[in-house]
C-alpha angles and dihedrals in degrees: 000000000000117000123232111251098178125018094179095074101030097241122141127206108244095036113129109269117228132170126238115298091010124171089264092058092047094049092054092046090053092049091053089053093054115095119244128178094248091051098042095121091052091049090052091053087051091049093050087049090052093048093046094052092046095048090044093054094041093051093048094052093045093048096045091047092050094048090048090048089051093050093047096045094046092050093045090051096041091047092040094070100019128071122252091220123029118207116201131174127254112184104022139001123283097258090141092055092128093061093041090049091057092049096047091046087057094056110108110254096025112114100182139005113205123192109208143193114195136182146152122251144165114250124206130184140161097310094072091238132098140228135197112255134185111221116210117193112206139156118261093238092050093048088052088060092053095087090181086069107024094041093052105054107149099181132019122352144259097264095100091045091051091051090052093243104099143042133225115227133187119264096238092048089050091049093048089051095042091241133138137174110307097030125105125250120204117216123198118197117193092217107061137131123351111233134170086263091055133261113340124200114258110236120188137153128221134190115250107238091185150325126245134196119209095177093241107102095209089062099039092053099047117025126097119182115212130183107266097240092050089048091052090051094044095050094041091248104129115178094358140085131204100230143345115234115209122203114204132194093242115037095188089060097067093124093061093049097053097080089049094052092045088051091052093052091060116190090351110114110228138172118220130202126169137211093264094058093047094051100029097115090048098049094040090055088051095052091047090050088050095052094047093048090052091053094045096048090048087070087068089064092040091055089050090050093051087052086059090056092052094047095049090046090055091046092051090054092045092049097046094119089045092055092046092051090049092051092048089052092056105272110145124227089251088055091053091046091053093048095059090036089060091045093057096034091055089058091052094043097046090043091052094047091051091046093053091048093049091044091053094046091051094045092052091052102032098124093048089048089049092051092046094052089044088055094043094050095034090230132106110253115209092008107218091225088063101034098037097227127089095216133040108248128203124190117178119196127198097230095054093043088051091050092053092048093048092046093049092045090047093051092045094048092047091050090057095052098078100045089044090050090049091051093051091052094053113123110232094206093053092044094052094042095059093037 
């Protein structure tokens, strides 16, 4: 019979030696994961832990992907029709806009310089009601380059706009006013002609050359594009524009473009603002909301990890005699610790993998799922009028998905340490005495 070499750690000389995470340890850990009638309650806790981690990981991936999609789509649509850098006059009106536009367009990195006249109006149509509208006066050749508009004409065409006779309006604005291509829209500007009785509103109707749909409800429901010369006449701005919008190749590089634009302006005093300054509050709010959602949804995974702790502690108590027998047969305390660590870690690993798979499937079919639940409930989920976009976007990134996976696995592994350590410290004599 083998002699005892060390009684402190419970190992015996002659016991079969095996390295860490050996086949023997994996086999015992797998047996503890299998459901038995006597351990049904423990298996239920393990099942809840698995489902909690799976749903937590999937929810984190889906929410982060949707918020990334919102941000990307909003930026692409906002920057698709608005300039990245806006040039405004300081000392005198932009009556030399034609010359300045040519100079700015020649700056390396600038893809288009767009002179703009802009004003608020009241739009009226066939329904008898009215709606606020933002009139943007641009040149036909410039509007042709704005593919977010010219590439998304839903009704009519740009022929009437190019000839200076018609306007283009958003599809939602057209629907709210009961208008379509070929009809006439009436625009009422508060600042009109000066008469002996005071300033009277300017009222004028224009034929609708076509309707466009950008996909961002705020723009589709409010914007009217008008030929530049007609807009100058309508807003009493003959020969001048309010600003020149510059589109650049790399919108994130606006800081490096400022000196070049100021140099191109020469002695002309100009004031520059960029798209980040104009939308700073909006995008800052999106970032804060995204970070807060990540922290809140992480609690789901944390709760599931706590379930692993409770389940393993109950398993350790239930398997006290088994642990004592393993120790007397030569299993070290480290081996016992690794067995229970693998038992809990397996729940976290499989739950995380299932959560990633579920999250990817939902993200790839997010719009179909939204449409199905809208049809099922009879309501419009994620109403475009409230959420700006006509479709629900989802954009998964490798870095964020990796962060979610690492966070879930880390919490799951940390949750197994204490129960596994407690199992390794179990005294086999005491366990067998009270069995």
